[in-house]
Structure formats: C-alpha cells, structure tokens
DRENTORKOL-3810 file (N, C-alpha, C; in nm, 4 decimals):
REM DRENTORKOL-3810
@n.u->-0.9270; n.v->-2.7602; n.w->-1.5898; ca.u->-0.8772; ca.v->-2.6353; ca.w->-1.5341; c.u->-0.7317; c.v->-2.6544; c.w->-1.4917
@n.u->-0.6530; n.v->-2.5501; n.w->-1.5155; ca.u->-0.5131; ca.v->-2.5533; ca.w->-1.4753; c.u->-0.5011; c.v->-2.5411; c.w->-1.3238
@n.u->-0.3955; n.v->-2.6029; n.w->-1.2679; ca.u->-0.3750; ca.v->-2.5884; ca.w->-1.1234; c.u->-0.3360; c.v->-2.4454; c.w->-1.0878
@n.u->-0.3620; n.v->-2.4075; n.w->-0.9659; ca.u->-0.3304; ca.v->-2.2741; ca.w->-0.9156; c.u->-0.1795; c.v->-2.2502; c.w->-0.9181
@n.u->-0.1405; n.v->-2.1260; n.w->-0.9419; ca.u->0.0007; ca.v->-2.0897; ca.w->-0.9389; c.u->0.0609; c.v->-2.1200; c.w->-0.8018
@n.u->-0.0198; n.v->-2.1136; n.w->-0.6972; ca.u->0.0290; ca.v->-2.1406; ca.w->-0.5623; c.u->0.0604; c.v->-2.2886; c.w->-0.5414
@n.u->0.0042; n.v->-2.3744; n.w->-0.6264; ca.u->0.0322; ca.v->-2.5175; ca.w->-0.6175; c.u->0.1459; c.v->-2.5595; c.w->-0.7094
@n.u->0.1731; n.v->-2.4825; n.w->-0.8119; ca.u->0.2739; ca.v->-2.5224; ca.w->-0.9101; c.u->0.4063; c.v->-2.4490; c.w->-0.8982
@n.u->0.4097; n.v->-2.3350; n.w->-0.8319; ca.u->0.5333; ca.v->-2.2555; ca.w->-0.8220; c.u->0.5861; c.v->-2.2547; c.w->-0.6793
@n.u->0.7148; n.v->-2.2753; n.w->-0.6685; ca.u->0.7793; ca.v->-2.2709; ca.w->-0.5368; c.u->0.8703; c.v->-2.1489; c.w->-0.5345
@n.u->0.8470; n.v->-2.0558; n.w->-0.4423; ca.u->0.9315; ca.v->-1.9354; ca.w->-0.4354; c.u->1.0775; c.v->-1.9700; c.w->-0.4064
@n.u->1.1658; n.v->-1.8857; n.w->-0.4534; ca.u->1.3084; ca.v->-1.9024; ca.w->-0.4282; c.u->1.3369; c.v->-1.8857; c.w->-0.2789
@n.u->1.4489; n.v->-1.9418; n.w->-0.2360; ca.u->1.4863; ca.v->-1.9393; ca.w->-0.0944; c.u->1.4942; c.v->-1.7981; c.w->-0.0383
@n.u->1.5541; n.v->-1.7036; n.w->-0.1131; ca.u->1.5686; ca.v->-1.5675; ca.w->-0.0612; c.u->1.4333; c.v->-1.4988; c.w->-0.0434
@n.u->1.3359; n.v->-1.5384; n.w->-0.1218; ca.u->1.2018; ca.v->-1.4823; ca.w->-0.1051; c.u->1.1366; c.v->-1.5404; c.w->0.0193
@n.u->1.1465; n.v->-1.6709; n.w->0.0362; ca.u->1.0894; ca.v->-1.7357; ca.w->0.1543; c.u->1.1533; c.v->-1.6843; c.w->0.2831
@n.u->1.2818; n.v->-1.6535; n.w->0.2764; ca.u->1.3536; ca.v->-1.6045; ca.w->0.3945; c.u->1.3368; c.v->-1.4540; c.w->0.4142
@n.u->1.2697; n.v->-1.3860; n.w->0.3200; ca.u->1.2523; ca.v->-1.2417; ca.w->0.3305; c.u->1.3801; c.v->-1.1650; c.w->0.3055
@n.u->1.4710; n.v->-1.2216; n.w->0.2253; ca.u->1.6022; ca.v->-1.1611; ca.w->0.2031; c.u->1.6205; c.v->-1.1021; c.w->0.0644
@n.u->1.5153; n.v->-1.0892; n.w->-0.0135; ca.u->1.5288; ca.v->-1.0309; ca.w->-0.1465; c.u->1.5324; c.v->-0.8795; c.w->-0.1320
@n.u->1.6501; n.v->-0.8228; n.w->-0.1570; ca.u->1.6652; ca.v->-0.6779; ca.w->-0.1400; c.u->1.6154; c.v->-0.6052; c.w->-0.2641
@n.u->1.5621; n.v->-0.4848; n.w->-0.2467; ca.u->1.5159; ca.v->-0.4059; ca.w->-0.3611; c.u->1.6276; c.v->-0.3787; c.w->-0.4623
@n.u->1.7522; n.v->-0.3700; n.w->-0.4150; ca.u->1.8653; ca.v->-0.3451; ca.w->-0.5046; c.u->1.8844; c.v->-0.4608; c.w->-0.6023
@n.u->1.8570; n.v->-0.5823; n.w->-0.5576; ca.u->1.8699; ca.v->-0.6975; ca.w->-0.6462; c.u->1.7487; c.v->-0.7110; c.w->-0.7374
@n.u->1.6341; n.v->-0.6733; n.w->-0.6872; ca.u->1.5108; ca.v->-0.6893; ca.w->-0.7639; c.u->1.5013; c.v->-0.5859; c.w->-0.8754
@n.u->1.5406; n.v->-0.4629; n.w->-0.8482; ca.u->1.5295; ca.v->-0.3543; ca.w->-0.9454; c.u->1.6684; c.v->-0.3194; c.w->-0.9972
@n.u->1.7047; n.v->-0.3790; n.w->-1.1081; ca.u->1.8380; ca.v->-0.3579; ca.w->-1.1653; c.u->1.8522; c.v->-0.2165; c.w->-1.2186
@n.u->1.9726; n.v->-0.1665; n.w->-1.2129; ca.u->2.0044; ca.v->-0.0344; ca.w->-1.2681; c.u->2.1149; c.v->-0.0547; c.w->-1.3711
@n.u->2.0799; n.v->-0.0351; n.w->-1.4973; ca.u->2.1739; ca.v->-0.0590; ca.w->-1.6068; c.u->2.2998; c.v->0.0258; c.w->-1.5931
@n.u->2.2861; n.v->0.1484; n.w->-1.5437; ca.u->2.4027; ca.v->0.2356; ca.w->-1.5257; c.u->2.5071; c.v->0.1697; c.w->-1.4357
@n.u->2.4616; n.v->0.1074; n.w->-1.3264; ca.u->2.5550; ca.v->0.0415; ca.w->-1.2350; c.u->2.6216; c.v->-0.0794; c.w->-1.2999
@n.u->2.5490; n.v->-0.1482; n.w->-1.3870; ca.u->2.6069; ca.v->-0.2615; ca.w->-1.4592; c.u->2.7178; c.v->-0.2114; c.w->-1.5519
@n.u->2.6902; n.v->-0.1050; n.w->-1.6257; ca.u->2.7879; ca.v->-0.0474; ca.w->-1.7187; c.u->2.9119; c.v->-0.0007; c.w->-1.6426
@n.u->2.8919; n.v->0.0583; n.w->-1.5254; ca.u->3.0035; ca.v->0.1091; ca.w->-1.4451; c.u->3.0764; c.v->0.0000; c.w->-1.3673
@n.u->3.0233; n.v->-0.1224; n.w->-1.3698; ca.u->3.0858; ca.v->-0.2317; ca.w->-1.2947; c.u->3.0584; c.v->-0.2260; c.w->-1.1456
@n.u->2.9523; n.v->-0.1552; n.w->-1.1049; ca.u->2.9211; ca.v->-0.1365; ca.w->-0.9633; c.u->2.7923; c.v->-0.2066; c.w->-0.9203
@n.u->2.7328; n.v->-0.2843; n.w->-1.0082; ca.u->2.6057; ca.v->-0.3514; ca.w->-0.9777; c.u->2.6311; c.v->-0.4719; c.w->-0.8869
@n.u->2.5259; n.v->-0.5209; n.w->-0.8206; ca.u->2.5406; ca.v->-0.6433; ca.w->-0.7406; c.u->2.5922; c.v->-0.7599; c.w->-0.8269
@n.u->2.6548; n.v->-0.8551; n.w->-0.7626; ca.u->2.7171; ca.v->-0.9709; ca.w->-0.8283; c.u->2.6245; c.v->-1.0387; c.w->-0.9291
@n.u->2.4992; n.v->-1.0524; n.w->-0.8960; ca.u->2.4062; ca.v->-1.1239; ca.w->-0.9842; c.u->2.3931; c.v->-1.0583; c.w->-1.1210
@n.u->2.4215; n.v->-0.9277; n.w->-1.1305; ca.u->2.4156; ca.v->-0.8581; ca.w->-1.2582; c.u->2.5521; c.v->-0.8451; c.w->-1.3253
@n.u->2.6595; n.v->-0.8622; n.w->-1.2498; ca.u->2.7941; ca.v->-0.8493; ca.w->-1.3051; c.u->2.8482; c.v->-0.9818; c.w->-1.3567
@n.u->2.8076; n.v->-1.0907; n.w->-1.2969; ca.u->2.8585; ca.v->-1.2223; ca.w->-1.3335; c.u->2.7634; c.v->-1.2890; c.w->-1.4324
@n.u->2.8083; n.v->-1.3162; n.w->-1.5558; ca.u->2.7191; ca.v->-1.3748; ca.w->-1.6564; c.u->2.6537; c.v->-1.5059; c.w->-1.6129
@n.u->2.7282; n.v->-1.5911; n.w->-1.5438; ca.u->2.6716; ca.v->-1.7190; ca.w->-1.4994; c.u->2.5596; c.v->-1.6958; c.w->-1.3991
@n.u->2.5818; n.v->-1.6071; n.w->-1.3035; ca.u->2.4775; ca.v->-1.5756; ca.w->-1.2050; c.u->2.3593; c.v->-1.5071; c.w->-1.2726
@n.u->2.3880; n.v->-1.4148; n.w->-1.3645; ca.u->2.2809; ca.v->-1.3419; ca.w->-1.4313; c.u->2.1900; c.v->-1.4365; c.w->-1.5095
@n.u->2.2504; n.v->-1.5195; n.w->-1.5952; ca.u->2.1680; ca.v->-1.6080; ca.w->-1.6763; c.u->2.1064; c.v->-1.7212; c.w->-1.5951
@n.u->2.1660; n.v->-1.7542; n.w->-1.4813; ca.u->2.1066; ca.v->-1.8538; ca.w->-1.3919; c.u->1.9809; c.v->-1.8014; c.w->-1.3234
@n.u->1.9669; n.v->-1.6696; n.w->-1.3174; ca.u->1.8522; ca.v->-1.6070; ca.w->-1.2519; c.u->1.7566; c.v->-1.5404; c.w->-1.3512
@n.u->1.7814; n.v->-1.5575; n.w->-1.4797; ca.u->1.7003; ca.v->-1.4913; ca.w->-1.5815; c.u->1.6234; c.v->-1.5948; c.w->-1.6616
@n.u->1.4919; n.v->-1.5786; n.w->-1.6675; ca.u->1.4103; ca.v->-1.6653; ca.w->-1.7516; c.u->1.4120; c.v->-1.6079; c.w->-1.8924
@n.u->1.4611; n.v->-1.6859; n.w->-1.9841; ca.u->1.4703; ca.v->-1.6395; ca.w->-2.1231; c.u->1.3341; c.v->-1.6556; c.w->-2.1910
@n.u->1.2618; n.v->-1.5465; n.w->-2.2002; ca.u->1.1315; ca.v->-1.5487; ca.w->-2.2670; c.u->1.1527; c.v->-1.5612; c.w->-2.4178
@n.u->1.0461; n.v->-1.5886; n.w->-2.4892; ca.u->1.0548; ca.v->-1.5958; ca.w->-2.6352; c.u->1.1025; c.v->-1.4624; c.w->-2.6913
@n.u->1.0550; n.v->-1.3517; n.w->-2.6331; ca.u->1.0959; ca.v->-1.2193; ca.w->-2.6783; c.u->1.2442; c.v->-1.1941; c.w->-2.6575
@n.u->1.2972; n.v->-1.2351; n.w->-2.5419; ca.u->1.4394; ca.v->-1.2163; ca.w->-2.5144; c.u->1.5232; c.v->-1.3034; c.w->-2.6080
@n.u->1.4791; n.v->-1.4256; n.w->-2.6324; ca.u->1.5513; ca.v->-1.5138; ca.w->-2.7248; c.u->1.5536; c.v->-1.4551; c.w->-2.8655
@n.u->1.4413; n.v->-1.3995; n.w->-2.9094; ca.u->1.4357; ca.v->-1.3374; ca.w->-3.0417; c.u->1.5286; c.v->-1.2174; c.w->-3.0481
@n.u->1.5273; n.v->-1.1347; n.w->-2.9441; ca.u->1.6143; ca.v->-1.0173; ca.w->-2.9392; c.u->1.7609; c.v->-1.0581; c.w->-2.9476
@n.u->1.8010; n.v->-1.1560; n.w->-2.8703; ca.u->1.9399; ca.v->-1.2042; ca.w->-2.8711; c.u->1.9762; c.v->-1.2568; c.w->-3.0096
@n.u->1.8880; n.v->-1.3354; n.w->-3.0669; ca.u->1.9117; ca.v->-1.3922; ca.w->-3.1994; c.u->1.9290; c.v->-1.2837; c.w->-3.3055
@n.u->1.8422; n.v->-1.1832; n.w->-3.3013; ca.u->1.8496; ca.v->-1.0766; ca.w->-3.4008; c.u->1.9738; c.v->-0.9892; c.w->-3.3828
@n.u->2.0048; n.v->-0.9537; n.w->-3.2595; ca.u->2.1215; ca.v->-0.8681; ca.w->-3.2348; c.u->2.2495; c.v->-0.9399; c.w->-3.2748
@n.u->2.2683; n.v->-1.0622; n.w->-3.2273; ca.u->2.3919; ca.v->-1.1323; ca.w->-3.2607; c.u->2.3939; c.v->-1.1778; c.w->-3.4059
@n.u->2.2778; n.v->-1.2022; n.w->-3.4638; ca.u->2.2719; ca.v->-1.2311; ca.w->-3.6068; c.u->2.3254; c.v->-1.1145; c.w->-3.6868
@n.u->2.2834; n.v->-0.9949; n.w->-3.6504; ca.u->2.3326; ca.v->-0.8747; ca.w->-3.7182; c.u->2.4832; c.v->-0.8562; c.w->-3.6965
@n.u->2.5303; n.v->-0.8834; n.w->-3.5764; ca.u->2.6726; ca.v->-0.8642; ca.w->-3.5461; c.u->2.7627; c.v->-0.9575; c.w->-3.6265
@n.u->2.7117; n.v->-1.0753; n.w->-3.6632; ca.u->2.7932; ca.v->-1.1692; ca.w->-3.7414; c.u->2.7658; c.v->-1.1576; c.w->-3.8907
@n.u->2.6847; n.v->-1.0592; n.w->-3.9299; ca.u->2.6627; ca.v->-1.0331; ca.w->-4.0709; c.u->2.5430; c.v->-1.1017; c.w->-4.1330
@n.u->2.4630; n.v->-1.1689; n.w->-4.0549; ca.u->2.3423; ca.v->-1.2326; ca.w->-4.1083; c.u->2.2310; c.v->-1.1286; c.w->-4.1133
@n.u->2.1512; n.v->-1.1338; n.w->-4.2178; ca.u->2.0384; ca.v->-1.0406; ca.w->-4.2304; c.u->1.9206; c.v->-1.0968; c.w->-4.1513
@n.u->1.9293; n.v->-1.0836; n.w->-4.0204; ca.u->1.8266; ca.v->-1.1373; ca.w->-3.9306; c.u->1.7472; c.v->-1.0224; c.w->-3.8724
@n.u->1.6175; n.v->-1.0197; n.w->-3.8947; ca.u->1.5331; ca.v->-0.9173; ca.w->-3.8354; c.u->1.5653; c.v->-0.7775; c.w->-3.8858
@n.u->1.5089; n.v->-0.6817; n.w->-3.8196; ca.u->1.5261; ca.v->-0.5412; ca.w->-3.8561; c.u->1.6588; c.v->-0.4876; c.w->-3.8018
@n.u->1.7243; n.v->-0.3978; n.w->-3.8762; ca.u->1.8474; ca.v->-0.3380; ca.w->-3.8239; c.u->1.8203; c.v->-0.2391; c.w->-3.7106
@n.u->1.6966; n.v->-0.1984; n.w->-3.6951; ca.u->1.6581; ca.v->-0.1089; ca.w->-3.5860; c.u->1.5599; c.v->-0.1831; c.w->-3.4968
@n.u->1.5923; n.v->-0.1892; n.w->-3.3683; ca.u->1.5058; ca.v->-0.2587; ca.w->-3.2728; c.u->1.4560; c.v->-0.1576; c.w->-3.1713
@n.u->1.3262; n.v->-0.1457; n.w->-3.1618; ca.u->1.2650; ca.v->-0.0551; ca.w->-3.0649; c.u->1.1955; c.v->-0.1398; c.w->-2.9593
@n.u->1.2436; n.v->-0.1305; n.w->-2.8367; ca.u->1.1849; ca.v->-0.2073; ca.w->-2.7277; c.u->1.0611; c.v->-0.1349; c.w->-2.6774
@n.u->0.9470; n.v->-0.1916; n.w->-2.7036; ca.u->0.8209; ca.v->-0.1310; ca.w->-2.6624; c.u->0.7513; c.v->-0.2233; c.w->-2.5634
@n.u->0.7774; n.v->-0.2008; n.w->-2.4370; ca.u->0.7118; ca.v->-0.2787; ca.w->-2.3328; c.u->0.6695; c.v->-0.1854; c.w->-2.2213
@n.u->0.5743; n.v->-0.2285; n.w->-2.1453; ca.u->0.5280; ca.v->-0.1491; ca.w->-2.0321; c.u->0.6278; c.v->-0.1611; c.w->-1.9169
@n.u->0.5983; n.v->-0.0917; n.w->-1.8084; ca.u->0.6808; ca.v->-0.1003; ca.w->-1.6884; c.u->0.6908; c.v->-0.2466; c.w->-1.6461
@n.u->0.8125; n.v->-0.2926; n.w->-1.6230; ca.u->0.8319; ca.v->-0.4318; ca.w->-1.5837; c.u->0.8321; c.v->-0.5272; c.w->-1.7021
@n.u->0.8475; n.v->-0.4715; n.w->-1.8220; ca.u->0.8408; ca.v->-0.5544; ca.w->-1.9419; c.u->0.9726; c.v->-0.6129; c.w->-1.9892
@n.u->1.0829; n.v->-0.5781; n.w->-1.9239; ca.u->1.2099; ca.v->-0.6404; ca.w->-1.9574; c.u->1.3102; c.v->-0.5560; c.w->-2.0338
@n.u->1.2875; n.v->-0.4257; n.w->-2.0447; ca.u->1.3816; ca.v->-0.3410; ca.w->-2.1188; c.u->1.5188; c.v->-0.3384; c.w->-2.0512
@n.u->1.5224; n.v->-0.3153; n.w->-1.9217; ca.u->1.6493; ca.v->-0.3113; ca.w->-1.8492; c.u->1.7121; c.v->-0.4502; c.w->-1.8478
@n.u->1.6317; n.v->-0.5528; n.w->-1.8309; ca.u->1.6833; ca.v->-0.6898; ca.w->-1.8298; c.u->1.7465; c.v->-0.7240; c.w->-1.9651
@n.u->1.6873; n.v->-0.6748; n.w->-2.0726; ca.u->1.7433; ca.v->-0.6965; ca.w->-2.2060; c.u->1.8790; c.v->-0.6277; c.w->-2.2169
@n.u->1.8890; n.v->-0.5049; n.w->-2.1685; ca.u->2.0173; ca.v->-0.4345; ca.w->-2.1680; c.u->2.1200; c.v->-0.5055; c.w->-2.0846
@n.u->2.0789; n.v->-0.5533; n.w->-1.9683; ca.u->2.1694; ca.v->-0.6281; ca.w->-1.8812; c.u->2.2165; c.v->-0.7563; c.w->-1.9485
@n.u->2.1299; n.v->-0.8176; n.w->-2.0259; ca.u->2.1640; ca.v->-0.9398; ca.w->-2.0982; c.u->2.2835; c.v->-0.9155; c.w->-2.1896
@n.u->2.2797; n.v->-0.8054; n.w->-2.2642; ca.u->2.3894; ca.v->-0.7777; ca.w->-2.3561; c.u->2.5147; c.v->-0.7327; c.w->-2.2826
@n.u->2.4988; n.v->-0.6669; n.w->-2.1695; ca.u->2.6159; ca.v->-0.6290; ca.w->-2.0899; c.u->2.6835; c.v->-0.7544; c.w->-2.0347
@n.u->2.6069; n.v->-0.8580; n.w->-2.0055; ca.u->2.6636; ca.v->-0.9828; ca.w->-1.9533; c.u->2.7531; c.v->-1.0503; c.w->-2.0580
@n.u->2.7225; n.v->-1.0264; n.w->-2.1850; ca.u->2.8048; ca.v->-1.0833; ca.w->-2.2923; c.u->2.9331; c.v->-1.0059; c.w->-2.3149
@n.u->2.9373; n.v->-0.8793; n.w->-2.2721; ca.u->3.0555; ca.v->-0.7943; ca.w->-2.2992; c.u->3.1710; c.v->-0.8254; c.w->-2.2075
END
C-alpha cells in the first residue's frame, strides 16, 4: 500500500502560515495580459517555480512551440477540454510567461 498523502507531502510555507491569498490561488488571465496580476504570474521564473508541469502541460507546450517553429507537431487546432480546476487558465498563463 502507498503511504498516505499526509505522510509524503509537506505543505508550502504560505499555506502553513495561513497566508495563501485567494488572489494568488485563483489566477485571472485578463490581469496577466494587462500586466496587473500578482508577481507570481507576471514573472516567468516565479511562475514556473510554482507550477508543476504535468504531462498534459508539457505536451501542450511542445505542440504549440513545435507549430510556431514550423514542425508538424500535433494538431493545428487545440481544444482544451478540462473540468473546473483542470488547468485551462494555468495553460494560458504559461504562454503569457513566455511572451
């Protein structure tokens, strides 16, 4: 049996201190585009330091940038189909961090 998540995961300091603000937790892509988002979403180093790159996000990045450099990678049309909390905004923020 696998160990409990409570034994294997250590919460981040801001969570333990009760300092995780809803503004940081729930990103708003519009604010990122306008340059008004919190630092963690505006600074690529901070953003990627706080973002777990899932297999899906890695595939998305690979396909988008593959297409941009002229490689026939994946479909030319990408439809993000995820439920609430599935990473659609995070994916958008990822590409804004590269701009």
